[in-house]
Each structure stands twice: as structure tokens, then as C-alpha cells.
Phi, psi and omega in degrees: 000016184295342179255018183300324176252022181295154178297326179296316177291326176295316170301323181294313180303316177304318179302308180307312180300313184292325174299311179297323177297318187272322190254349185241309186311305183298344186244349193298324181293322173297321171302319182297324177285331177282342179077021188198132172269125185302144184300330181296336175300318181294325176296320182291319180299313178297322177296333182265004179070040180249008179245127175056045188293335181269011173291149170303145178311321181304335183257003181102353174280188179263355181068022180260181187280174176301330181309322181285323170300314179301322179298321181294312176300316181295313181298316179291326177285321177299323174289354175078032172257069186293328182295313180294317180300315185296314179295321180291319176309310179295314180291312188267334187248356176237299181304306184298306178303329172304312180293312184297315182285326188250327187292161171271176187301317176303312182295322176300317184285334182285317194250330191290322177295329179284323176297318178294327179273343180094356172305322180246129173253139184259151177218162179243120186253088180248306187287140180237161171300133177085352178262322180058230177280358177279078186295334176293346181262020179293154184248350178297130185239144173229100189258132182290133182217087182069246184262017180206170171256143172256116187263129172221139178147194176208159175227159181218168182055040184269115178295132184074023188293329180285329183268334195306133174255328181240123177239120169287112192243132171268130175213159178278113177266344173224104182295343179256008187263005178059226178298330179282356179262002185267131171236157172257143181230153169260104187258121176278114180292355173276358177287150182299134179100344173277136182213157176255135173272194179291162177278117192289139171273118188250162177296318183224191179052047192289335181278353180273115185286122187234127188220168163267138178241145179233144182227116183241102178051046176283129178279102178270122173301155185301323182286007175277344179290130184260117184072213188260152176290139179085355179256015184299320182292321177292328173295320177301311181303314173307315184275341187295326179308313180297317179295321178289330174294318177304319178299319182291318177299318176298319184295316187290315179291322173303310181295323177298318183292314180297314182300320177304315178297322184284323175300314176300316182297314185289342174276343175265321185291125184251148172212134178062030174088355185226155171299139190294351176291347183269357178273140188296319183299319174300313184296315183295318182291327175293322179297315183296321181295313182300315178300307179306317179296307184307317175301312184285326173302317179293318179290325181289320183295325173300314179295326173303312184298318182290327181295316183289342172268007185066031186241002184274115178261178188299322185292311184291332180290320182290319174304316183292315184293319184290312189289307186299315180287330172295316176301317182299321177293321177297314184291320176300320182289311187296321181282330174302317176298329177294335185268355176066213176302333177291333178301338184268359178266134185293344178287343178264148188295327184303320182295316180292316183298323186291309181289322179295332186286333187303316186294342186298329183280352188246304185287160182074018188095120184298160182287346169290324173298316178303318178299321178296316178298316174302312181303318180298331175286341181267316189226012178079180182281000000 
């Protein structure tokens, strides 16, 4: 973390902020109404070096540390662009690392430069109807048949689902093998038999395309297998800490941004002849939110340091995800209350921040699952 306050990272953050102000802010409200961020935005982010930035330069990345990828997520979250932050996290910080860490050289050369440029948009296909966080219960199958696999099944709640070109897909190659029967595949959504369902209507994150995906006798080439057959579940477990760290980073930054908006509002809004920031209840609420955020910021920064040192384990990531997303929910609720009736209006930042925050305790593994992961590290199964 020695470069967390470096001039280079500060300059990079300033560039990200300028990009968000110019390319995102004027259009974001319309995208929320449309239920989709245009594909051209991905191209623009790629052209400006804002996708998969910590990939090695040989694969189209910038060759920088995770701190730079974290900075992009933080700035988008701080600005209350939750839909953008979520899509970016899946594309740059989940899909791309799967290919980099598990893929062979041919797979890296095929997909990573396109992910970095925005030519290809990445998604993760894990969740299925009825399975939720229980990944061992997936029913999608990829059965070896001569020189290819035959893929059948469906996925739901897939982030970037409407735009996705590449899906990191979990499927059973051995339906009787339990966790040891799960394998991962690089699925090109242009293959015959791949189909997208509707763009799902959600409570929040309205501009984030979230979809159902369907696979009907899709013939997957043998080189679509990511890593080794039967090791999919262990690959998932290895990559989950970064996913949950990303959610924690976004949670803290989103709470910080909302608190800043709320502080400004309470100094402008008057009641009984004075700004409501003069009322004790307001002051104490803001102080509590600040304290809650500061404590979580310290722990998440510690987890970032551990991740960069290769020391972040599943338990620490679960603690971070549980604590930070619970905190985000508390802060969002408290700040919305400070806006009064205006807080319930979607044109005010508190309303969007509130509905966007709710999913944080569900995706990436529900917070109940986080408690189970933590408990197992304490008392076993």
C-alpha cells in the first residue's frame, strides 16, 4: 500500500473523475430510465484505459496494481453510479482475473486484450433459478461428447447479461460428482444455442443490465474449458475473495459519497429558522455515520493490503463484505431520513443510493453465507 497516496495514483483518480463528469454524469439519469448503459460507454472506457487496468501490458492492460482498479470502483461508487460500478467490477475485477489466473496462454491472448479494450464485455454465469448462493446445487451440465462439450441449462441474475460476449460459466461435467463435478468454461455468447432472456427489472441498479441466460445443446470446443475439469469449485473459492473485496470497496466509497451529499444538504435545508445541521439529532446521526464509515474504511484498506500481498483469505474477505455492506445499508437509511420527504424522491441522491445499496447484502454470497464462512473458521462445520 506504499503507493496508495502516490502522485501517480492521485493523477489517475483525477483522470477518472474527469471521465465520469464528462462521459457519465450528463447521461446517467437517462440510462437509469432506459435500464441499460450503452455499449459505447464500454468502448469509451476501454479507449481511456479504464477497463481491466491491472492486467499485464502484454494482454492489453496498464500493468498497474490493484489500487488503480480499486480507484475506478471507488470513484464510480462515490459519485453514486452504482450500476456502472457493479458492471465494471464484474468485467474488470472478476471475469478478466479468471482468464488471467486460470486460462492457458491461448485463452489469455484470445480474450484479455478484447476485455481491456471493451470490444468484449465479460460476465460470470454462476447463479441459477433455485440455487442462489448454493453453487454446488447447480444443474447446468456440460457433457463431453467426442471433440466438444454439450452445454445445457440456464443462469439468472447475470450482471452485464444483455451486453456480455464472454461468460465465465460454471457447469457440471460430472452430474454425480458434487462439488468435484463442477467445471468452468469460457462461453462465447455468439455460439449457436446461446440465448439471452429479458433484461430483468430490479428494485435498484436500474441501469445495470441483469439477465437470464439460456443454453440449448450448445457445442463448446474443448478449448473452452477453463483450467482443469472438475476443479471449478476450487477455482471459484480462490477467486471469491477479490469479488467480495470489490463489494466492500464499493460499499465504503458509496457510503462516503452519500454522507458528503447529506452533510451538504443539512447545511442548506432549514427548519425552524436554522439549518437542520444545527439540530442535535442531525448532528448525532451524521457523527454516527462518519464513525461507522471510518471503522469500515480502516478494515477494508487492511484487506486491500492483504490482497496485494497475496494474504487475503476467504474468512477475512467475508468479514469485510459482511461488515461493509451492512454498514452501507445503515448509512443509506440514516442519510435518506435526513432528506425528509425529498429523500423518497428518485431525483435526490439518497433515494438511488438507498435502493442500490440493498443488493450489496445479497450478491457475491448473501451476508448469511458470510456469517457461515466466518463461523466455520471459528468452530468448524
